[in-house]
N, C-alpha and C positions, 0 to 999 in steps of 0.2 A: 504494499499499500504506500502511496505517496506519504511524505513526512512534512511535518510543520514544526515550527519552533515554539516551545513553551518554556519561557525563561531560559534556564540553562539546558533544558532537555529537548531532544529531538523526539517527537512522537508521531504515531500514525495520524493521518489527516482526519480520521474518524475515530473517536474513542468509544468505549463501552460504558454506558451508565448501568450500574448494577442494582439500582433501587428496586426494580420490579421483581427481582428474584426473591425479595423478602417482604415487600411493603407496598401498600398504597392502591394496587390494582386488583383487589379481591384476593382469592386464595393463592398463595405462592405456589410455584411449580414444585413437583417432587424433587428431592435431592439429586437423583440421577440426572434429571433434565437440567437442573441448574448447573451441574458439573459439565454437561455437554456444552451449554452455552459458554461458560467461562473458559474451558480448555479449548473448545473449538474456536473462540475468538482469538486466542493466542496463535493458533494454527492458521487462522485466516489473515493474520497480519496486524491485529490490534495491538498496540503497545501502550495504551493509556487507559487505565481502569479507574472508575470513579464510584466511591462508596461514601458512607457517613455513619456516625455513631447512632443517629436516630433511626436509620432504616431497620425496622424490626427491633428497635432499641437494642442494638448490639448484634442481632442475628446476621445481618448482611456482612458486617466486618468479619465475623467469625467464619461465615461461609467462604468469603474471599481468601481469608487467611489459611484455612484448612485445604482448600482446593488448589491454590496457586503458590503456596509457600515454597514448593520444590522448583518453581520456575520464576522466583522472585527477581532475578537478574534480567528477566526478558521484558519487563514493562515498567512504566512509570505509574506510581500508585498515588492516588489522591483520596483523602478523606476529609471529614468536616466535623467541627464542634460548634457548640453554641445553642443547640436545640435539645440538649439533655442535661440532666443533673443526676449523676449516679445512674440508676436503672430506671429513671423516670423521664418522660418527655417533658421538657420545660425550656422555654426561651430564657436563657441565662448567659450573659457575656461577662460575668465577673471573672477576673483573672485566675483566681484559684479554681474555679469550676472548669474553665478552659484547659488548665493544666492537668487537672485530674482526669478530664475526659481524654486527653491525649494519652496519658498512661494507660487507660483502659483500652484505647484504640490500638496502641502498640502491642498489647498483650493479645487481643483478639485477632489482629492481622498477622501475628507471629513474625514481626519484623523489627529490626533495630532502629529504623528510621522511616518516616513517611515523607515522600518526595514533595508533595503539595498539600498543605493543610489549610483548609478554608474556614473562615468564620461563616457558618451556615446562614445565619441571620444576625443583623445588628440589633442587639438589645439596647433600645433607646434609653434605658435607665442608666446605662454605662457609657461614658464617652468612647467613641470609636478609638480614640487614641489609647485608652486604657486596655481595651480588648486587644488591639493589634500590638501594643507594647508586650502583653503577656505572650503572644505568639512569637514576637521577636526574641524573647528570652528563650523559648523553645528552640529557635534556630540556633542561638548561641550555645545551647546545651547539646546540640547535635541530635535532637529528637525529631526535628522536622528540617527539611532542606529549604523550603520556600513557603510563602504565604499567599493565600488566595482569599477572595471575598465573594459572597453570593448575595444576589438581590439587593444591591445598593445602588445609589444614585451616583452620578458623576461628581457631585460635590463631596459626598462621603468618600468616594474613592480618592479624591485628591487629599483629603485630610488624613486618610490612612497611609497613603503613599508618602506623605511627609514624615511619618514616624518610622517606616521601614518599607523598602521597595516591595510592591505588590506584583506578584508574577502573573496572576490570573484573576479575572472577574467572570463569574458564572451567573447567567440570568437566562430565563426562558426566551427563546428566539426561534421563530419559524415564520413561514409566510403569513400565518394568521395571528402571531403575536409579535408586534414590531416595535414595542416600547424601547428596546436598546437604540433604535435609530434616532430617538429624540436627542440624546446627549451622551450616553455611556460609550457608544462605539467610538465616537470622536475622542472622548477623554482617554480611552484605552490607546488609541493610536498615538495621542500626544505624549502619553507617559511610557509607552513601550510595554503595555500590559496585554497579555493575550486574552481574547475574549473566548470563553467557553459556552457554547449554546446548549442548554438543556431543554428537554422536550422538543426536539427539533422537527418531529413529525406531528406536532399538535396533540400530544398526549394520546397518540394512536389514531386520532380522528383523521388526519390527513394522510394516513397509511391505509385508510379504509377499514380500520380495526373496530369501528363502532358505527354500525348502520341501523341499529335498533337499540333503544334504551333498555330493553329486556336483557340485553347482553351484559349489562353491568351488574356484577354480583353485589351482595351486601358486603360492606367493607371497602368497596371501590370508591376512592375519594372523588372521582369524577362526578358521582351523584350529586355532590354539593357544589359543582361548578356551574355557573350560569349558562355557559355555552352548551352544556349537556342536559338542559331542562326545557321541557315543553315546546313552545313555539320557536324559541331560539334555536333549539336542536334541529327542528324541522327546516328552518330557514338555512341553517348551516349545511344540512344534508343536501339541499338543492344546490348550494354553492360547490359542495364537494364533487357532485356529479360532473360538473364542468372541469374541475381539477383533474379527476381521473381520466377524463377524455384527453386532456392536455398532456398527461403523462403517457398515454398511448401514442399520441402524435410524436412525442419526444423519444419513443422507444425504450421507455423504462417504467418502473412501477411508481405509484404515487409516493411511496416512502423515499425512493431513490431520487425522485424529482425534488422533494423537500431538501434533501441532503445535498444534492448537486447545486441547488440554488444557493444554499447557505455558503458552500465552499467557494462559489464564484462571486459571491457578494463581498468577501474580504479574505484575502489569502493569509491573514494573520489569525484567523479564528478556527476553533476546533469544535465541531458538534459532537455530542455524546448521546446518541440514541440508546435507549434500553429496550430490552425485549426478554420474553421468557421462552422464545421459540428459536431453536438453533438455525432453522431455515431462514427466518427473518434476520438473525444476526449476520448470516452469510450474504444475504441480499443487500443489507445495509452497507457492508464492507465494499461491495462492488460499485456503490455510488461514487466512491473516490476516483474512479477512472472515467466517470461520465462528464463530458464537457458540453454545457448548454450554450446555444447560440444566443446572441443578444435579443433576437426575436422571441425565443422561448422565455428568457428572463423577463422581458417586458410583459409577455402574456401572463406569466405567474403573478406579476405585481398588479396587473390590472384586474385579475380575477379574484385574488385573495389579498385583502388589505383592510385597514381598520374601518373603512366605510362599507365593506361587503360582509364582514364577519359580524354576526349578531351576538351580543352579550359580552360583558367584561370577563377577563380570564379568572378572576377570583371573586368569591363572595366577599361582602364588606369586612367580616371578621378576619379572613385570611389576608386580605389586602392591607389591613392595618399593621400586619406583621412584617411587611416588606417596605423597602425604602426607595423603590424604583420610581422613575418618572412615569407619569401616566397622561 
């Protein structure tokens, strides 16, 4: 797979988001299937794996650690802190909590050092400078190599970067979620920060993964997202039909069209699609070789954009926990 620069690391142009193997999208897959995704991803050329302490409240880090520990030298490992306190889910950016979370992550991941460690959310009760300062101390101690931020604004990124260089900023980005285009992408370019796009296929929607709301199991957090509810979902489904047709014209799948669009938008960004399906993991990897024409890029943006997508990406309570421009 083509490579891209992520701070001091060279990584595959497409990384693997591991969250869905433990968390958020209904019942996690059986262990054997999760192993096929993780090990198959290494064999398919993925060299960037993304997990977090909050995914399954430790389950995902444990899974990644157990399955990949014998191939640790083959990939760049990212994890996150700030959304747990011990074995509880809790937004907490206090330095002592972040440091304790890191110790737990190192044990679960069965590694001596985490390559990229994100502050998963900014706890606005704690100045960003204090939280990033704690992560800088972890760098000095050799427990993490670089620092990242997730779901923050351009202004917050600049404040954090003044304390310690930020290697990566991670936020949702896809044809149907364009918030990073307001200010964050420009700030990343200005500061030399790699942008990492999570949910790059619209939480499965732009891959054709949800065509009927009955497909969403209990425990699937998309049930609480406005775009997956009622009339908004039906309107978005009509929009997706055109997107699927466009993918067919481009000679790829809808998921590959999303990923190729992102890769073409900015050669300094890395999307990290997640999946529980080994075939979809392989399909996503092949998107790195797809080159879209300017005409197809323009068609994607005309078809799927803030004016044609119905509903905000988060409900108000969840939106309040992020710091991104809207």
